[in-house]
C-alpha positions as CSV (number, residue, x, y, z in Angstrom):
1,M,116.7,63.5,129.7
2,K,117.9,67.4,128.7
3,K,115.3,69.8,129.5
4,F,113.8,71.9,126.9
5,I,112.1,75.5,126.8
6,S,110.5,76.1,123.8
7,K,110.7,79.5,122.0
8,P,107.2,81.0,123.2
9,A,107.4,79.8,126.7
10,A,111.3,81.3,126.5
11,L,110.1,84.2,125.2
12,I,106.7,84.8,128.2
13,K,110.0,84.0,130.7
14,I,111.9,86.6,129.5
15,M,109.5,89.2,129.1
16,L,108.4,88.5,132.5
17,L,111.3,88.6,134.1
18,A,112.0,92.0,132.0
19,V,108.8,93.4,132.9
20,L,110.1,92.3,137.0
21,A,113.4,94.0,136.2
22,V,112.0,97.3,135.1
23,S,109.6,97.5,138.0
24,F,113.0,97.2,140.4
25,A,114.8,99.3,138.2
26,A,111.8,102.1,138.5
27,A,111.8,101.7,142.1
28,C,115.6,102.1,142.9
29,G,116.6,104.4,140.3
30,Y,117.8,102.5,137.1
31,D,116.6,102.8,133.8
32,D,119.4,100.7,131.5
33,V,116.6,97.6,131.4
34,N,113.8,99.9,129.4
35,E,115.2,98.5,126.2
36,E,115.3,95.1,127.0
37,K,111.6,95.5,128.6
38,A,110.6,97.2,125.5
39,Q,111.8,94.6,123.1
40,A,109.9,91.9,124.9
41,I,106.9,93.2,124.8
42,A,107.2,94.2,121.2
43,A,107.7,90.5,121.0
44,Y,104.8,89.7,122.7
45,Y,102.6,91.5,120.2
46,A,104.8,91.1,117.4
47,G,102.2,88.8,115.4
48,D,99.0,90.8,116.4
49,A,99.2,92.7,113.2
50,E,99.1,89.7,110.8
51,P,95.6,89.5,109.5
52,R,93.7,86.7,110.3
53,S,96.2,85.4,113.2
54,A,93.5,86.1,115.9
55,L,91.7,82.7,114.0
56,I,92.4,79.2,114.8
57,D,90.9,76.6,112.3
58,A,89.0,73.3,113.7
59,E,91.5,71.1,112.3
60,T,94.4,72.7,114.7
61,L,92.3,72.9,117.6
62,K,90.8,69.1,117.2
63,S,95.1,68.5,117.3
64,Y,95.0,70.1,120.3
65,I,92.7,68.7,122.0
66,D,94.0,64.7,120.6
67,A,97.3,65.8,122.6
68,G,95.3,66.4,126.2
69,Y,94.6,70.0,125.5
70,V,97.8,71.4,125.0
71,T,100.0,73.1,122.3
72,P,102.8,71.9,120.7
73,D,104.9,74.6,122.9
74,G,103.3,73.7,125.9
75,K,100.7,75.7,126.4
76,K,97.0,74.1,128.0
77,V,94.2,75.0,126.3
78,L,90.8,76.5,127.4
79,I,88.0,76.3,125.2
80,L,85.0,78.4,126.2
81,H,81.8,78.7,124.6
82,I,80.3,82.0,124.7
83,A,76.2,82.4,125.5
84,A,74.3,84.1,122.8
85,Q,73.5,87.6,124.1
86,N,70.2,85.8,125.7
87,G,72.4,84.0,127.9
88,T,71.3,80.5,126.1
89,L,73.6,78.1,125.5
90,P,73.1,74.9,123.1
91,A,72.4,71.5,124.2
92,T,76.1,70.3,123.0
93,T,79.4,71.8,122.4
94,I,83.0,70.8,121.4
95,K,84.2,68.6,123.5
96,G,85.6,69.5,127.1
97,A,84.3,73.5,126.7
98,Y,82.7,75.6,129.3
99,G,79.8,77.7,128.6
100,V,80.3,81.3,129.1
101,A,77.3,84.2,129.8
102,S,79.8,86.9,128.7
103,D,77.6,89.5,130.2
104,S,78.5,88.6,133.7
105,Y,82.0,88.9,133.1
106,V,83.0,91.2,130.2
107,M,80.6,94.2,131.1
108,E,80.3,96.6,133.6
109,A,78.4,99.8,134.7
110,R,80.9,102.2,134.4
111,S,81.6,106.4,133.5
112,D,84.3,108.1,131.5
113,G,83.1,111.4,133.4
114,P,79.8,113.0,132.1
115,I,77.6,110.4,132.3
116,T,77.3,106.2,133.8
117,D,76.6,103.8,131.0
118,S,75.2,100.1,132.0
119,A,77.3,98.2,129.4
120,M,81.1,99.3,129.2
121,V,84.3,97.3,129.5
122,A,84.7,94.9,132.3
123,S,87.0,96.8,135.1
124,G,90.3,95.2,136.2
125,A,89.0,93.3,139.7
126,K,85.9,91.9,137.4
127,M,88.2,90.7,134.5
128,D,90.7,89.4,137.2
129,S,87.4,87.7,138.8
130,F,86.9,85.9,135.3
131,L,90.4,85.1,134.6
132,R,91.1,83.2,138.3
133,A,88.0,81.2,138.2
134,Y,88.9,79.9,134.8
135,G,92.1,79.0,135.4
136,I,93.5,81.5,132.9
137,D,97.1,82.5,132.9
138,M,100.4,83.1,130.9
139,N,100.5,79.7,129.6
140,T,97.0,79.5,128.6
141,L,95.6,79.3,125.0
142,V,91.8,80.6,125.3
143,V,89.9,79.4,121.9
144,L,86.6,81.1,122.1
145,T,83.6,79.9,119.8
146,A,80.2,79.9,120.0
147,K,77.2,78.1,118.4
148,S,77.5,79.6,114.7
149,L,79.5,82.8,113.5
150,K,75.9,83.3,112.2
151,N,73.0,85.2,113.9
152,T,70.1,82.5,113.4
153,V,67.6,84.7,115.0
154,N,67.0,88.2,116.9
155,T,67.5,86.4,120.4
156,E,70.3,84.2,119.2
157,S,72.8,86.9,118.6
158,H,76.3,84.5,118.7
159,S,78.7,86.7,117.1
160,Q,78.2,90.1,118.7
161,M,79.3,88.5,122.4
162,L,81.9,86.0,121.1
163,A,83.7,89.2,119.3
164,R,83.1,91.1,122.4
165,A,84.7,88.9,124.4
166,F,87.9,88.6,122.2
167,W,88.0,92.4,122.6
168,T,87.8,92.4,126.3
169,F,91.0,90.5,125.8
170,K,92.6,92.1,123.8
171,Y,91.9,95.1,125.4
172,W,93.4,94.2,128.7
173,G,96.1,93.1,127.0
174,F,96.4,89.6,125.7
175,S,97.9,89.1,122.4
176,N,96.9,86.5,119.3
177,N,99.3,84.0,120.9
178,N,97.1,83.8,124.2
179,V,93.3,83.8,122.7
180,K,91.8,83.2,119.4
181,I,88.3,82.7,118.0
182,L,87.7,79.3,116.2
183,D,86.9,80.0,112.5
184,G,83.2,78.7,111.7
185,A,82.6,78.2,115.3
186,D,80.6,75.0,116.5
187,S,78.9,74.9,113.6
188,Y,81.6,74.1,110.8
189,F,83.5,71.8,113.9
190,A,80.5,69.7,113.7
191,T,80.7,68.8,110.4
192,L,84.3,67.8,110.5
193,Y,83.8,65.5,114.0
194,P,80.4,65.5,114.7
195,T,81.2,63.1,117.7
196,M,83.2,65.4,119.3
197,M,80.2,67.2,120.2
198,E,79.3,66.5,123.5
199,S,77.8,67.8,126.8
200,F,79.4,71.3,128.1
201,R,82.0,70.0,130.6
202,Y,80.9,69.7,134.3
203,G,82.5,72.0,136.6
204,M,85.3,74.5,137.0
205,P,88.9,74.3,136.0
206,Q,91.8,74.3,138.6
207,P,91.8,78.3,139.4
208,S,95.0,80.9,139.0
209,T,96.3,83.5,140.8
210,F,96.6,85.3,137.7
211,S,95.8,89.3,137.0
212,V,95.7,91.7,134.2
213,K,98.4,93.5,136.2
214,D,100.7,90.4,134.8
215,L,100.2,91.3,131.3
216,P,102.3,93.5,129.6
217,G,99.1,95.5,129.1
218,Q,98.5,99.3,128.4
219,Q,96.7,98.6,125.4
220,M,93.5,100.6,126.7
221,D,93.5,103.6,124.0
222,K,94.3,101.4,121.0
223,Y,91.0,98.9,121.5
224,R,88.6,101.3,123.4
225,A,87.5,104.9,121.7
226,P,85.9,106.8,124.8
227,I,83.5,109.7,124.3
228,G,86.3,112.4,125.2
229,E,88.0,110.9,121.9
230,V,84.9,110.5,119.9
231,L,83.5,114.2,120.6
232,G,86.8,115.8,120.1
233,Y,86.7,114.5,116.5
234,A,83.2,115.2,115.7
235,A,83.6,118.8,117.5
236,T,86.5,119.4,115.3
237,G,85.6,118.3,111.9
238,A,87.9,115.8,111.6
239,L,85.7,113.3,110.4
240,K,84.7,112.6,106.9
241,A,82.6,110.1,105.8
242,D,84.2,109.3,102.5
243,G,87.3,108.0,105.0
244,T,89.8,111.1,103.9
245,G,89.5,112.6,107.7
246,S,92.1,112.2,110.2
247,A,90.1,109.3,111.6
248,I,87.4,107.7,110.2
249,M,83.8,106.8,112.6
250,V,81.6,104.1,111.4
251,S,77.8,103.5,112.4
252,T,77.1,100.1,112.0
253,M,73.3,99.8,112.9
254,N,71.2,99.0,110.1
255,A,69.6,102.4,107.9
256,K,66.9,101.8,106.7
257,T,65.3,104.8,107.7
258,K,64.0,107.3,105.1
259,L,65.2,111.2,106.3
260,Q,63.1,113.1,103.6
261,V,62.7,116.7,103.5
262,N,59.4,117.8,101.5
263,G,58.8,114.2,100.2
264,V,62.7,114.0,98.6
265,T,64.7,111.0,100.6
266,E,67.8,112.8,101.5
267,T,70.0,109.6,103.4
268,F,69.2,106.7,105.2
269,V,69.3,106.8,109.5
270,I,69.2,104.2,112.2
271,G,65.6,103.7,113.3
272,N,63.7,105.7,115.6
273,T,64.5,104.3,119.1
274,R,66.7,106.9,121.2
275,F,65.7,110.2,122.2
276,I,68.0,111.7,119.5
277,E,68.7,110.7,116.0
278,G,71.0,111.6,113.4
279,R,74.7,110.4,112.7
280,I,77.7,111.5,114.5
281,N,79.2,114.9,112.5
282,G,81.4,113.1,109.6
283,E,80.7,109.7,110.3
284,T,80.2,107.2,107.6
285,Q,76.8,104.6,107.5
286,L,78.1,101.4,107.2
287,A,76.0,99.9,103.7
288,L,76.7,96.3,103.4
289,S,73.5,95.1,101.9
290,G,70.5,97.0,100.3
291,N,70.0,100.0,97.7
292,E,69.1,103.5,97.4
293,T,65.2,102.9,97.5
294,D,65.2,100.9,100.4
295,G,67.9,101.6,102.8
296,Y,70.9,99.2,103.8
297,D,71.3,96.0,105.9
298,N,74.9,95.2,108.0
299,S,74.2,91.8,109.1
300,W,77.1,90.0,110.6
301,N,75.9,87.1,108.0
302,L,77.3,89.1,105.2
303,Y,80.8,88.0,106.4
304,V,80.3,84.7,106.4
305,D,80.6,82.0,103.9
306,D,77.2,80.3,103.5
307,V,78.6,77.0,102.9
308,T,80.8,76.3,105.6
309,G,80.1,79.1,108.1
310,K,83.5,80.1,108.4
311,F,84.8,83.7,107.5
312,K,85.0,85.2,103.8
313,T,88.1,85.4,102.2
314,N,89.8,89.0,103.0
315,E,89.2,89.6,99.1
316,E,85.4,89.0,99.7
317,L,85.2,91.1,102.5
318,T,86.9,94.0,101.0
319,A,84.5,93.8,98.0
320,L,81.6,93.9,100.5
321,I,82.7,96.4,103.1
322,K,80.8,99.8,101.9
323,G,79.2,103.1,103.5
324,L,77.5,106.1,102.6
325,T,80.4,108.2,102.2
326,T,78.3,111.7,101.0
327,D,75.4,112.8,102.8
328,G,73.0,111.2,99.8
329,T,71.8,107.5,99.9
330,A,74.4,105.5,97.3
331,A,76.8,103.2,99.2
332,A,80.8,103.4,98.2
333,S,84.2,102.0,99.2
334,F,85.6,104.1,101.9
335,L,88.0,101.5,102.9
336,P,91.3,103.2,103.6
337,A,94.6,102.9,102.4
338,D,96.8,103.3,105.1
339,K,96.4,100.3,107.6
340,N,97.7,102.5,110.6
341,K,94.6,104.8,110.3
342,R,92.3,105.0,113.3
343,I,88.9,103.5,112.8
344,M,85.9,103.9,115.3
345,F,82.7,101.7,115.7
346,H,79.8,102.4,117.2
347,C,76.5,100.8,117.5
348,I,73.5,100.8,120.0
349,T,75.4,99.5,123.4
350,G,78.7,98.2,121.6
351,R,77.8,94.5,121.5
352,T,76.5,94.6,117.8
353,T,79.3,96.6,116.2
354,A,81.7,93.9,117.7
355,P,81.9,91.7,114.8
356,H,82.7,94.4,112.2
357,W,85.5,95.5,114.5
358,F,86.6,92.0,114.6
359,V,86.5,91.9,110.5
360,F,88.2,95.3,110.1
361,K,90.9,94.8,112.7
362,E,92.0,91.5,113.3
363,L,90.8,90.1,109.3
364,L,91.8,92.9,107.1
365,G,94.6,94.1,109.4
366,Y,93.4,97.5,110.4
367,T,95.4,98.1,113.5
368,N,94.2,101.4,115.2
369,A,90.6,99.8,114.6
370,A,88.7,100.4,118.2
371,I,85.1,100.5,119.4
372,Y,83.4,103.2,120.9
373,D,82.5,101.4,124.1
374,G,79.5,104.3,125.3
375,S,77.9,103.6,121.7
376,W,75.0,105.3,120.5
377,Q,73.2,104.6,123.9
378,E,75.5,106.9,125.5
379,W,75.8,109.5,122.7
380,T,72.2,110.0,122.5
381,N,71.9,110.0,126.6
382,L,74.2,113.3,126.0
383,S,71.7,115.9,124.6
384,A,71.3,118.6,126.6
385,Y,68.2,119.7,124.4
386,V,64.4,118.8,124.1
387,P,61.9,120.1,122.2
388,A,59.9,122.6,123.1
389,N,56.7,120.7,123.0
390,T,55.4,117.5,121.7
391,Q,54.0,118.7,118.5
392,D,57.3,120.1,117.0
393,T,57.5,119.8,113.5
394,F,61.5,118.6,113.7
395,V,60.3,115.3,115.5
396,N,60.8,112.6,113.4
397,Q,57.7,111.8,111.5
398,L,58.5,108.5,109.5
399,Y,58.0,104.8,110.4
400,D,60.9,102.6,109.8
401,N,59.7,102.0,106.4
402,G,59.7,105.5,105.5
403,T,56.0,106.0,105.3
404,L,54.5,109.0,107.0
405,I,52.7,109.1,110.3
406,S,48.8,109.8,109.5
407,G,48.7,113.9,109.4
408,K,52.6,114.8,110.0
409,A,54.5,116.2,107.4
410,A,58.3,114.4,106.7
411,T,60.9,115.1,108.6
412,D,62.4,118.4,108.8
413,Y,65.7,117.6,110.6
414,L,68.0,120.1,112.1
415,S,71.0,121.6,111.8
416,Y,73.6,123.3,114.2
417,N,74.7,127.0,112.8
418,G,76.7,127.8,116.0
419,T,74.9,129.6,117.8
420,G,71.2,127.5,117.7
421,F,69.2,124.6,115.5
422,V,67.9,125.2,112.5
423,K,65.1,123.5,110.0
424,K,66.7,121.9,107.1
425,S,64.3,123.0,104.4
426,T,63.4,126.5,106.2
427,N,66.5,127.9,108.0
428,E,64.2,128.7,110.3
429,N,65.4,129.0,114.0
430,A,64.1,125.7,115.8
431,N,62.1,126.5,119.3
432,I,64.2,124.5,122.2
433,D,64.7,124.7,125.4
434,Y,67.6,123.5,127.4
435,S,67.0,120.0,129.2
436,P,65.7,119.7,133.0
437,V,68.4,117.2,133.5
438,M,71.5,117.6,131.5
439,R,73.2,121.2,131.7
440,N,76.8,120.3,131.2
441,L,77.0,122.0,127.5
442,N,80.7,121.2,127.4
443,W,79.4,117.3,126.4
444,D,76.1,118.0,124.3
445,T,76.2,116.0,121.8
446,A,73.3,117.1,119.6
447,R,75.3,119.9,118.3
448,Y,77.7,117.6,116.7
449,T,74.7,114.8,115.1
450,K,74.6,115.1,111.3
451,F,70.9,114.7,110.5
452,L,69.2,115.9,113.7
453,T,65.9,114.5,114.7
454,M,64.3,114.5,118.1
455,G,61.5,113.0,119.9
456,A,59.2,114.2,122.5
457,P,60.6,114.9,126.3
458,K,61.1,112.3,128.4
459,N,61.2,111.2,131.7
460,N,65.1,110.6,132.3
461,T,66.6,108.9,135.1
462,N,70.3,108.9,133.8
463,T,73.0,110.0,136.2
464,Y,75.0,113.2,134.8
465,D,77.9,115.0,136.2
466,N,77.2,118.6,135.6
467,E,80.0,119.8,137.0
468,Y,82.8,117.1,135.0
469,A,85.5,119.0,133.5
470,G,87.8,116.3,132.5
471,D,89.1,114.8,129.3
472,G,86.0,111.9,129.1
473,R,88.7,109.3,129.1
474,E,88.4,108.2,133.2
475,I,87.5,104.5,132.4
476,N,90.9,103.9,130.2
477,T,92.7,106.1,132.3
478,A,91.7,104.0,135.6
479,D,92.3,100.4,133.9
480,K,95.9,101.7,132.9
481,N,96.2,102.8,136.4
482,Y,94.6,99.4,137.8
483,Q,97.0,97.3,135.5
484,A,99.7,99.4,136.8
485,G,99.2,98.3,140.2
486,K,98.2,102.1,141.1
487,G,94.8,101.5,142.4
488,D,91.5,99.6,142.3
489,A,89.5,100.8,139.3
490,S,87.0,98.2,139.7
491,S,83.8,101.1,139.8
492,G,85.3,102.8,136.8
493,G,86.5,106.4,137.9
494,N,90.2,107.1,138.5
495,G,90.1,104.3,141.2
496,G,91.9,104.3,144.8
497,G,93.2,102.1,147.6
498,A,95.9,99.8,148.3
499,S,97.6,97.7,145.4
500,T,99.7,94.5,145.7
501,G,100.1,94.7,141.8
502,G,103.3,95.8,139.6
503,G,103.2,99.3,141.3
504,S,105.0,98.3,145.1
505,A,108.5,98.6,145.4
506,P,110.6,95.1,145.6
507,A,112.8,94.3,148.5
508,G,115.9,95.0,148.4
509,C,116.3,98.7,147.2
C-alpha cells in the first residue's frame, strides 16, 4: 500500500527541517536557508489571522472522537477541560477529557523589572512541564473546553481561565491549527450529545518530550504587553480614548463608581479596590452594558448567545462593543478600521480580561491584540506616592453605588501638572509625600494615571527594584531566550544556565 503524508503533516515536517537547517546554517556560517525557514513559519501561522479560526464546533469535535480522537490529517486530539478560577470541576465533561486547574500550569510569579507580580505568564520551564505531562507535541490538536462560556456565579469564572489558557498557548507559539476553544463549551456539546458526557478521564496521557523550543515561536511581543510598553504609551500621550491614537488600551473591569466633582458625575471608574485608582492616561474604559446614570458592566455573558451558549456572530459582537471614549459618561464605539492596530487589554490580574482579548483577537480578527499581563495589580503597586495623611480630601470618598461617605466631600481627583499633583476643582497643590517603599520614579505610574484618586497609606510587602534601569520587558526577553535555547528562564528575568535547546551547535561543523 502506498504511504501518504497529509498536507498539514508534511508542512510540519518541512517547517521542522527548515528550523534544523537554519540552526545548522547559523552555527556553520551559512544563511541561504533563512528564506525557506521564513516561508515554513509563515505557512504554519497562515490561518491564524482568519477570524474565528480558533474555534472548533461541537459537531466537528464529535467526529474526531468517533474516529478515535484523531483528525482526518492524523493529529491526535487532546481535550482539556479548564477548571473554574476557584479550581472546581463539574461532575461530568465531554467523553475522554482531562481536567486541568490552569493556575497550576499557565501562571507564575515573575518580574518585568521594577516589581514582581504574582500572576504573570508561565515561564518556558513551567510550560514545558505542562506540555510533557499531557503528551502534547506538534502532532496534537489541543481542544480547550470548560463548563460553559458564561460566568454562572462569581466563584465559577469559566471563560476567563479558558481564554487565559488559550492565550498562554498562543504566547508560546502554538498556531490555531494546534490549539482551539470549543464553541459553546460543554454546555452546548451536552445539548447535542448528552450520552457523551461522562466522568473525567482517569490517569494521564503518555508523556511527551516536547518543548516550546520545538515551536517556531518568538510570538511573545505580539500577544503580551509588558509594563515597559504600556508605560511608554501612557507617558508619551500615544493613547487616545476614542481609539485614534497610535495604540489602544482598554480597561475591561466594570466601571460603576461615580467620580464626582462638586456633586457632578464626570465619569465612571472601577471600584475602590486598590491603593490608587483611576484610568491609565488615554485608555478606553470598556462599557458594554449600562447607562450614563448608573455606570457600566462588562460581563463576558454578553458575548454569548442566550439560547445556544455559543459566541454571538461577529455582527452582533461589533454592535455590542462600546467604551467611554471621552472624559464623560457616554459610551460610543472605538473599534478601529485597521485590524493590525495595537490593542491592549487589562483587568486586575490579567485573568478576567482574557475573554475580551479572545473576542477581539480571535473572533473579530484584530491581529495585534495583546494582554497587559501585569494589569491593574502591577500598575497600581508602582505608585511612588502616598497621601500625607489619612484624612486628605483627595482620597476617593464614594462607595461603589455613588453615595457619599458620611461627613466627607465627593472625590476631588488629582492630575499631574509636570511638577506635582493638583486637585481637580481648585487647582491647588495636593500635599503628597514620597512613598517609603518605592522610590524608582522612572516607573512611577501615578503620574500617568488619569482621574487619579488615592487611598490611605498601607503596609506594602511588594519587592521593588529601586535601582532598575531596564526596559520593563524582562519576561518577554527571557522567554525568547529560553525558546531560542539561550538559557533557562524558569524564574523570570534574564535566565541563565546551560541549554539543550536550539541554541547548541549541531555536529559536523
